[in-house]
N, C-alpha and C positions, 0 to 999 in steps of 0.2 A: 503494498500501500504506497509504505515510503521509502522508493527505490534509491533514493542516496545514503539510506544509511547501509547500502547493499556494499555501496564502495570507497568506505570511508577508508584512509590512511590509518595506519596503525596509531595508538594515541600515543605512544612514544616517538613519533617522527612531528607532534604537530609542534613543539618548541626544542629546541636543541638546550641541553643541559645548559644550567649558567646560574648564576643570582637572581633572585625571584626579585622584582621591580618591588620600589614602597608604594610606587601606586597605579593603578592603572584605570579605565576607562567606566568597567563593570565590573562590579564584585556579584555572583552569581549565590544564590546561599539555597542547597538542598537537605532539607531535613530528612536523615534516613534512618525508619524503623521496618525492623525485617521485610526487606522489598528484593529480595536475590532474584527474584523470578524477571522481574523489569528495571533494576537498576542501571544493567549495562546500555540498554538500548537510552536509558533516559542520559547517561555521560555520555555516549557517543555522539547521542544528540549534539549535545554542545561542544564537544570537539571537534565536529561536522562544521562549525558558523565560520562563514567566513570575515568577521569580524573576531581576531585574536587577540586584542587587547583587553584580557580578561582575567580573574581571579575564580578558579570552582571553589567554594567552600564546600565541601561535604560534613553534615554534623551527624555522626552514627550514634543517633537517641537509645541505646541499650541496646542493639539489636540480637535477637538470640538464634541468628540462623548466619549465613555466609555473608549476609551484607559486609561489614567490619574487614574483612579479607579481600572482597571486591574494590572495596573504597580504596584499602592500602595499595591494590596493584598496580590501579591508574594513579595513583599518587607517586607513585616510585617512577612512571613511565612518561609522565608530563609534571613540568616544573610549576606550573599554573594552576595545579589541583592540590589543596589542602584538603587534610582529614584528619578529623577533631574527634576524639571515643568518648562519650559521656555518660553517666547514667540517666536512665529514663526517667524522663519529666514530661513529656509530653511533647504536643508540634510547637507550642508559646514557647518554649521553654527553648526549643531547639534554633527557631527562629532567632530570637533575642540575642540567643549565642553567636550564633553566625555574624548577627549584623557588629554584634560589638566587635569583630575582628576584621571587618568588611574595610575596604580601603580605597575604593572605587569611586568615580567622582557617581556614579547611578549604582542601584543595587535592582535586583530583580530576582525572585523566588520558583522556586521549580519543586512540584514532587516527585519525593523519585519513585514512583509507580506511573507519571506520567512521561511525558516527554514533546518537546518541538518538534514540527511537520516540515518544519524546510529550511535552509540551510542561512540565508539571510536576514532571518526574521532577529535577530539581533541589530547587524546593521539598521533596518528598516526602523526599528523606534529608537536608538541613540541618534541617528538623522533627522529624526523628528523634532526628540527633547532639543538637542542642538538647535536645530533651525529655529524652532520656535521658543527658546530658551522656556520650558516648560519644565514643572517640577514633577509631573506624572505623566505618563504616558499609559493610554490604555488598547491592549490589542484586543483579537477575535479569538476566540475559542473552538472545539469543537469536544464533543463529548462519546466516548467511546466504550462498547463493552470490550470483558478481557477476551472475547474473540475476534478484536476487531473490528464489530460490526457497529457501526455510528448509530448511536443511541438518538442525539442531537444534534443536528448539521452548524455551522458556523452560521454567525449573521453578519449580514455587511450594510454599515450606514454610511454606504460611500459620499453621501452628502455632507458630512461631518469630516473625511479625510483629511488630514492632516491638519487640521484649523486649531484655532486656542479657543477653549469655551468658558465660558462662564460657570462656577461650582453648580448651580442648578441647573442649569442646562445639562452640565457632565450626568447630575444626579437624575435626571430624567429623560435622556435620549443616549444616554453611553450606560450607565451602569446597568439601568430596570433590574436593580434589585442582586445584582450581583457582583459580590464585594472581595470574593477570592484576590487574596494579595497576588497570586502566579500570573496575573492579566495585566500585569503593569509594570511599567518599569518607571523608577521614584528615583529622585534626586537625591543623595543619598542626606543633604543636610537640610534638607526639607523637613526630614523627621527627625533632628535634632528635638532631645526629651522627649521622644515619644520610644513606649516598648509593647508589644504585646503582654495582653496582659494573660500570666501564667496561671491563674484561676478559673479560665475558658479551657475547657478540654476541648470544646468543639465550637465554631463559628468564631474564634479569637480573628481574624481578618476580619470580618464585619463591626466587632465591637473598637479594632483598632482606627476603622474605617472613622467611625462617629466620633474619633478625635481628632483625626487626620484634618479631615475637611473640616472641621472649623477655622485651621491655619486659613493664610488668606492665600492660598497656594495657585499655582499658575496651570492647568490642563490641558493636554491636548488627547486626538486620539488620532486611533488607525484603524482603517477598515481590515486590515490582511491577518485573516487567521492565522497564527505562529503557532499554536498550543492543543494539542490533546490531553482530554483528561479521561481518565482510565479506571471507568467504573467495575469493580469485581467485587467479589463475597469475602477478602478480608482489607476494605477499605474501609476507613471511618465512619466515612457517610454511610455505609451500608451495616450498622452494626447498630443495635439497638441497646442504648444505652441512658438509664435514667439523667444521668449527668449530663450527655450530649441534649438535653431534651430541654431541662433546666438551663443548660446558656442560649437557647434559642428563647425560650420564654422569658429569658431577662433582657435582651434585646430591645424591644419595644420601650421600655423602662430608661435604658442606655442612650436613645435617641432622642425620648424625648427630654432628656434632663440637657442633650448637647445640644437641643433647641436654642437653649434661653441663649441672650446675647447677636443673634444673630441676623441678618436682615430678613424684611417681613418673606420674600420671595422664598429664598434658603431655608427661614424657618418653618414657613409652610410644607416645604417637602421632607426636611424631619422627620416634622411633625406627622404627611402621611406614610414616611418609610416607619416610623413605627407602628401604625396602626395594620400597616400589610408586613410587619413582621409578626405581628402579634397571628395575622391569620396564615404567615409561612408557618407558625409552630403548634398550631392545632392541624396542619396540612400533615404536618410528620407525626402529631398523637392518632392521625387517623387510621396509621396505619400497623399492622403486622403486631408485633408484642403491645407495641405502644396502647392498640384501642383496645387491645386483652385487657389490660392492668390500668385503663383511664380513670378506675375510681379510687386507686389507691394514687396512680399520680396525680389526681388533680388535688386531693388532699395535702400531700406528701408536699407538693411545690406550690403550693396554697395560691392555686391557677385563677379561683373566684376574685382575689385581691385584683392579679394582674388584668384580668378581663374586665373587671369595674372601673381599673384605672383608663384601660381603653378606650372602653365606652366613653367615657367622660371627655378626654381627649378627641374622639372623633366624632363626638355632638359637638363641641365647645367651637372645634375648629372648621366644622363643616365639611369634615371630610367623608364621601359618598362613594364609596365604589359595588363593583357586583356583587362581590362577599358580604355587603353590609348586613343580610338575616343571617348568616353563617357566625358572623363576629358578635353581633349583638345577641345571640342566642345563647345560653350557658356554655360553660368550656365542654361539657359533656355531650350537651346536644349539636353542637356548633361543631366536634367531633364526629358526631354522627350525620348528620346533613353534608359533608364532606364527603363522608364514604358513599354515603347512596348517591350523590350526584355522580361520585365515581363510577362505581356500580353500574349505575341507570343507563349512563352517556356513552352512546358507542363509540369506542377510540378505533382507528383505522391501524391495527397491526402495532400501537403502543404496548408498552409494558408500565400498565396504570398501579405497579404493586411497589414502586419507587418512589421515591423523591429525590431529583437527580443532586449531584454535586453543590449545586448553589442553591437547593432547597424549592427550586421552584419545577411544578408537574411539571414530568417528562411527557 
């Protein structure tokens, strides 16, 4: 499917041995945890890049499979690749660990079980950032299954390609509820004072975004698809954990709190997201084991209080969506309505049993 991967040079030929530079254009941060099956494809997609002025920071977060050995192997072959081994503390901790050691002008994240789909994606993103002086550039991605089958095709907003956008427009037209940090090239200095909240075992990217976009950052967009998200049975987003659901239901309040002090247009966008993120969490709770245990989950996570605050924001700010009834209903009834709607509505070949990586319905 991605033919260029078959013709890559050996990793050791990419850069001659020598002293590692103290600064470079891009720091690529890859948190690694038990990803031996896909890790080589991930690393090779970086080595294939036409832009060679980078450092690849592999943070082995306590893997118990062969991932550590694979990281060390590539590090011994290419001086641009650094490997760090640490105890397992979760993805937020691994990302912070990598950011602390990053020296590039820009940083970008890559999941160890995902890969970049073409050789010039890093060059494209950097050129846009350099030419527009943007602090953050968003590219597009597709979602594939473990068998390589496309679950969600990339989107193209060509009218916005290579343009500087206000934060409000960036939120409304480019992000569209997708906060995963892998889709962004970020100017490192714009992240000053910010780290991932390590109490978040899930959705740590969205929590950081709620704080990052309070800054007066300059935003740009690339319509080019450069990233393949791989969904498989062992991915974090495919697992049912109450801690994940707790993080998802915490986000609405985070976005509402961060809306204070913003200009009217962006403030309303933040508050609209707080409502829609509540609905997104309800979608998660309408699935599988979450749905079976919904009564105990609602009590344990105090979701009736989260619900009442969300409804209050929605009504006071006049935020109305096509999901109005599901949001207005109690959490238990709302999850049931979403499940009923999914089962009743015909889906043309789509797997509706999962919420995809970004939390959107597939």
